C-alpha positions in Angstrom: 0.1 -0.2 -0.2 1.5 3.5 -0.9 2.1 6.1 1.2 -0.8 8.2 -0.1 -3.3 5.3 0.5 -2.3 5.1 4.0 -2.5 8.5 4.7 -6.0 9.1 3.0 -7.0 6.1 4.8 -6.0 7.7 7.9 -7.5 10.9 6.9 -10.9 9.8 6.2 -11.0 7.3 9.1 -10.6 10.5 11.3 -13.4 12.4 9.2 -15.7 9.4 9.7 -14.7 9.5 13.4 -15.1 13.2 14.2 -18.6 13.2 11.8 -20.1 10.3 13.9 -18.9 12.3 17.5 -20.4 15.6 16.0 -23.8 13.8 15.2 -23.8 12.2 18.5 -23.4 15.4 20.1 -25.8 17.0 18.0 -28.6 14.4 18.9 -27.6 15.2 22.7 -28.1 18.9 22.4 -31.3 18.5 20.6 -32.4 15.9 23.2 -31.6 18.1 26.2 -33.5 21.0 24.2 -36.8 18.8 24.3 -36.5 18.0 27.6 -35.5 21.3 28.6 -38.6 23.0 26.8 -41.2 20.3 27.6 -40.3 18.8 30.9 -38.4 21.5 32.8 -40.4 23.9 31.0 -37.4 26.3 30.8 -36.1 26.1 27.2 -32.2 27.2 26.5 -31.2 29.3 23.3 -28.4 27.7 22.7 -29.3 24.1 22.4 -30.7 24.8 19.2 -27.8 26.6 17.8 -25.4 24.2 18.8 -27.7 21.5 17.2 -27.8 23.3 14.0 -23.8 24.3 14.4 -23.0 20.8 14.6 -25.2 19.2 12.0 -23.6 21.6 9.4 -20.3 20.2 10.5 -21.5 17.1 10.2 -23.2 17.2 7.0 -20.0 18.8 5.1 -17.7 16.0 6.7 -20.2 13.5 5.4 -20.1 14.7 2.0 -16.5 14.6 2.1 -16.8 10.8 3.2 -19.4 10.6 0.4 -17.2 11.6 -2.1 -14.4 9.4 -1.0 -16.4 6.2 -1.5 -18.0 7.2 -4.4 -21.3 7.3 -3.2 -22.6 10.7 -5.0 -24.8 9.9 -7.8 -23.7 9.1 -11.2 -25.1 8.6 -14.5 -23.3 5.1 -15.8 -24.8 4.9 -19.2 -22.2 6.8 -20.4 -19.6 5.0 -18.7 -20.8 1.5 -19.7 -20.9 2.3 -23.3 -17.2 3.5 -23.6 -14.1 1.4 -23.9 -12.2 0.6 -20.8 -9.5 3.0 -21.9 -12.2 5.9 -22.7 -14.2 5.0 -19.3 -10.9 5.9 -17.7 -10.6 9.2 -19.6 -14.4 9.8 -18.5 -13.4 8.9 -14.8 -10.2 11.6 -15.0 -12.7 14.5 -16.5 -15.4 13.9 -14.0 -12.9 13.9 -11.4 -11.6 17.1 -12.4 -14.4 19.1 -12.8 -15.5 18.0 -9.3 -12.3 18.4 -7.6 -12.1 21.6 -9.5 -15.8 22.7 -8.3 -15.0 21.9 -4.6 -12.0 23.5 -4.7 -13.7 26.7 -5.4 -16.2 26.5 -2.9 -13.4 25.7 -0.5 -12.1 29.3 -1.8 -15.2 31.0 -1.3 -15.9 29.6 1.8 -12.5 30.4 3.0 -13.5 34.1 2.2 -16.8 34.1 3.4 -14.9 32.7 6.8 -12.7 35.1 7.0 -15.2 38.0 6.5 -17.4 37.0 9.3 -14.7 36.1 11.7 -15.6 39.3 13.9 -19.1 38.2 13.9 -20.3 36.4 17.2 -23.4 33.8 17.8 -24.8 35.4 20.6 -26.1 32.2 22.4 -23.1 30.4 22.1 -20.7 33.4 22.6 -18.1 32.2 19.7 -17.3 33.6 16.6 -19.7 32.5 13.7 -16.5 32.0 11.6 -15.9 28.7 13.5 -19.5 27.6 12.1 -18.6 28.7 8.3 -15.0 26.9 8.6 -17.2 23.8 7.8 -17.4 24.9 4.0 -14.0 25.2 3.1 -12.9 22.2 5.6 -15.6 20.2 3.9 -15.4 21.0 0.4 -11.2 20.5 0.8 -11.7 17.0 1.9 -14.1 16.2 -0.8 -11.6 17.4 -3.3 -9.2 15.3 -1.5 -11.9 12.6 -1.6 -12.0 12.8 -5.2 -8.8 12.5 -5.7 -8.2 9.5 -3.5 -11.3 7.5 -5.4 -9.5 8.3 -8.7 -6.2 6.9 -7.3 -7.6 3.9 -5.9 -9.6 3.4 -9.3 -6.4 3.7 -11.1 -4.9 0.3 -12.4 -1.6 0.9 -11.1 -2.8 1.6 -7.4 -3.4 -0.9 -5.0 -7.2 -1.3 -3.9 -7.5 0.9 -0.7 -9.7 -0.5 2.1 -10.8 2.8 3.3 -14.6 1.9 2.0 -15.4 -0.4 4.5 
């Protein structure tokens, strides 16, 4: 297994772990919000914002994992009609378009994050840029996932075990 394969495998296992922890934390915060509102009759303002923020991060990390595992929707008709050499060219072209778009989203997301760095989330008393940071991080990880998927599908590369 190549160094790149080992690194991306460790990276996406870590991303998966973080996404799972954030999802569990969002569920706990939402559950607390329901208990505080309907049982204790003393709703909190921070639990809803925290739940939303954690879900935003979970979605962007999940998008990166979906790109890595090839779980994004695709049309395979053209792919199946082509010869194997042309299929590889199509895969490279699709990966280039997806990677370019994701890097563009990461760049725009980074600019947005920088612009809002002085705004705070009142109920959490943190910079809103921590929430916006999910956009460039998730998009950059998804771009790495596209590259890793393309690398794993190449005839010269060893198969990656990150897909299980």
